[in-house]
C-alpha positions in Angstrom: -2.4 23.3 -8.1 -0.3 23.0 -4.8 3.3 22.1 -5.9 3.9 20.2 -2.6 0.8 18.1 -3.2 1.6 17.4 -6.7 5.0 16.3 -5.8 3.8 14.1 -2.9 0.9 12.9 -5.2 3.9 12.0 -7.8 5.8 10.1 -5.1 2.8 8.2 -4.0 2.2 6.7 -7.4 5.8 6.0 -7.7 5.7 4.2 -4.6 2.5 2.3 -5.9 4.2 1.2 -9.2 7.1 -0.3 -7.3 4.7 -2.0 -5.2 2.3 -3.3 -7.8 5.4 -4.6 -9.9 6.8 -6.4 -6.8 3.3 -7.9 -6.6 3.3 -9.2 -10.1 6.6 -11.0 -9.3 4.8 -12.9 -6.6 2.0 -13.6 -9.0 4.4 -15.2 -11.5 5.5 -17.5 -8.7 1.8 -18.9 -8.3 -0.3 -16.2 -6.5 -3.6 -15.3 -8.2 -4.8 -11.8 -9.4 -7.6 -11.3 -11.9 -6.8 -10.5 -15.5 -9.1 -7.4 -15.4 -7.1 -5.9 -12.5 -3.9 -6.7 -14.1 -4.7 -4.9 -17.2 -5.9 -1.9 -15.3 -2.6 -1.7 -13.3 -0.6 -2.1 -16.5 -2.3 0.8 -18.2 -1.2 3.0 -15.0 2.4 2.0 -14.9 3.4 5.3 -16.5 4.7 8.4 -15.0 2.5 10.5 -12.8 2.3 13.5 -15.3 0.9 11.1 -17.7 -2.1 9.9 -15.7 -5.7 11.0 -16.1 -7.0 13.6 -13.7 -9.1 11.0 -11.9 -6.1 8.8 -11.1 -3.9 11.8 -9.9 -6.8 12.7 -7.5 -6.4 9.3 -6.0 -2.8 9.9 -5.5 -3.5 13.2 -4.1 -5.9 11.7 -1.7 -3.1 9.8 -0.2 -0.5 12.9 -0.4 -3.0 14.9 1.5 -3.0 12.2 4.1 0.8 12.5 4.4 0.4 16.5 4.6 -2.2 16.1 7.2 0.2 13.8 9.2 3.1 16.0 8.9 0.9 19.1 10.1 -0.2 17.1 13.4 3.5 16.1 13.9 4.9 19.8 13.7 2.2 20.9 16.4 
């Protein structure tokens, strides 16, 4: 597997964990989120290396977008 891709995917996942935990703080102040979604998210609040391949691939998708954007910028 491409090391750059994996590093960017791990970064994307870390960003998502940061974002989703911030959202939880908002929810605690009265915003609404389904219990099903919350349970799914809590299972994924782990280190990137521990994620399922399916979830890693979702993060890789976004990492590829970053790589593509950077390549376009370098032209």
